[in-house]
N, C-alpha and C positions, 0 to 999 in steps of 0.2 A: 504494500500500500504506500509506503514511504517513497519507494522508487517511482511509482506511478505519479505521485504528487509532484516529485521533482521534475519529471518529464513534462507534466502539464505546465508547471511554472516556467520551465525553460522555453517551451513552445510559446507561451504568452509573452515572455520577454522578447523572444526573437520576432514575433509578429508585431508587437508594439514598436520595437526598434526599427523594423523594416518600414512601417508606416511613417515613423518620424524621419527616417532617412529619405524616403520618397518626398516628403514635404520639403526637406532641405535641398535635395537635388533639383526640385522644380521651383524652388524659391517661393514656396507658399507658406503662410503662417501656420496652417494646420490642414489636415485632411481627415474628415470624418467619414463621408460617404463617397464611394467610387462606383460609377456605372461603367461597365466594360462591355463592348459589343464585338460580335464576330458574325461574318456572313458565310453562308455555305450553299452549295448546290447539291440538292439531294437527288441521287440516282441520275445525275446529269439532266434532270427534267425541270425542276423548279427551284427558285431561290428562297431561302429562309434566312432569318437573322435571329440571334439570341442576345439577350442582355442578362448579365449577372451583376449582382450588387454586393459590394463588400462594405461593411460598416465597422469602423474601428479595427480594420484588418481582418475581419471575419466574414465569411459568406453569409448573406441574409437570404436564404432560399425562398422565403415567402415573397420576396421582391423580384425574383427572376421572371423574365417574360420571353415569349417566343413570338415571332412575327412571320407571317406568310407574306412574301414580297410580291408586289404586282409588276414591277419593272422586269425587263428582259434578264434572264438568268445569268447572262455573261457580262452584265453591266455593273461592275462592283462599285463604281463611283455613285451611280444613281441609287443603287441598293442601299448604300450607306446613308445617302441623303434621305431616302424614304423612311428608313427605320428611325433615324434621329428626329426627323420632323414629326413623325407619328408619336414617338415617345414624349418629346418635350412640348409639343403643342398641347397634348392631353394633360401633361403636368401643369402647364400654365393655366389651362381652362379649369382644371379641377383644383388648382392651388395646392398641389401635393409637394412634398419635399424634393428639392433639387439637389443634385450631387455637388460636391466640391470639385470633383475631377471626373472628366469623361475620358476613357481610354478606348481608342479604336484599334482593332487588330489589323494593322497595315501601315504603310509608310506615307509618303508625301501626298499621294493621290487621295487617300482616305482623309487625311488632315484637311486638304483643300475642300473636299466634299463637306466635311463636318463644319468647317469655318463658314461656308455659305449658309448653312442652316443656323448656325450660331448668330450670324448677322441678321438673317430673315426674322428670327424669333426674338432678337435682342437679348440673348442669354448672357449672363455674367458668370460663366463657368469656364475653367481652364480645360483645354483639350490637348491630349498628347496621343501619339501613335506608337505602337510596337512594331519595329521593323526588323526583318531578318537580314543577316549578313550574307556574304557570298557562299557560305557553307550551309545556308538555310536554317541557321540558328538565330533565335531572337536574342539580341544583346544590345539593341540600340533603341533609344527613345527619340521620337521626332517631336520637337516643340512646335507651337503654333507658328513661329516665325521660320519654320522648316530647318532650324538648326538641329544638329544631331548631338545627343548625349550618349556617350558610350558607357556601358555598364560593366562593372567588374563581375565576371561570372562566379566569383566566390562570395560575393556580398549578399547580405540579407535581402536587400531591395531587389536584386536580380532574382533570387529564389521566390520572393513574394510576387513579383510580376509574372514569373513563369507559372506559379500556382494559379494566379488569376486567369492567365491566358489558357492554361489547360482546362480550367473549370468552365470557362465560357465556350471553348471549343467542344468539350464533351457535352455540355448542355445543348448546344445548337445542333450538333449532328444527331442527337437523339430526339429530333423533332418527330412527334407521333404522326405517322403517315399510314392511313388505312389503305388496303388494297383497292377499294372502291375509289378513293381519292386519287391514287396513283393512276388508275385506269382512265379516270375522267380527264386527268391532266394530259395523259398520252394521247387520248382521242382528240382533245382540243388542239394539241400541238400538231397533229397530223392533218387538221383541216386546212 
């Protein structure tokens, strides 16, 4: 029991420190809520997006959302715009809690898409992107000004962002698709 308790305390400390380190890296006074987005094409047929939420460094599963995207499945730019617009337009209308930070899974292209929506909705939220290097490993953050922040792969913040990225990817690709839904989509695509 004592060893379990020590592991829990160590994990709490690591999570808290990673969240604080991310605040420092991004020059933000604090980060309480993070919304992170990922886009995916299911079965090569239709586009979906997922959003996961971390509050104080911990996943808040009751806040997770999935979105069936209406734009062309190969248009990642407009997919990102659609999901962000839908999410934050609804938040503004419903006056729900806004995040301190939005993370998009992608580089400059997704940041540009996100910034257009930020401007359209007059959002006061920082946006960053997770970018892969030449070896297809995510170890770069893209700032709103498109500057690049390299992350030390041994740091707490790197592992924290990786955990968030893995969580949103897992959540998004597990979009519930019924056989009937898939067949209807295939039929529509063949018309």
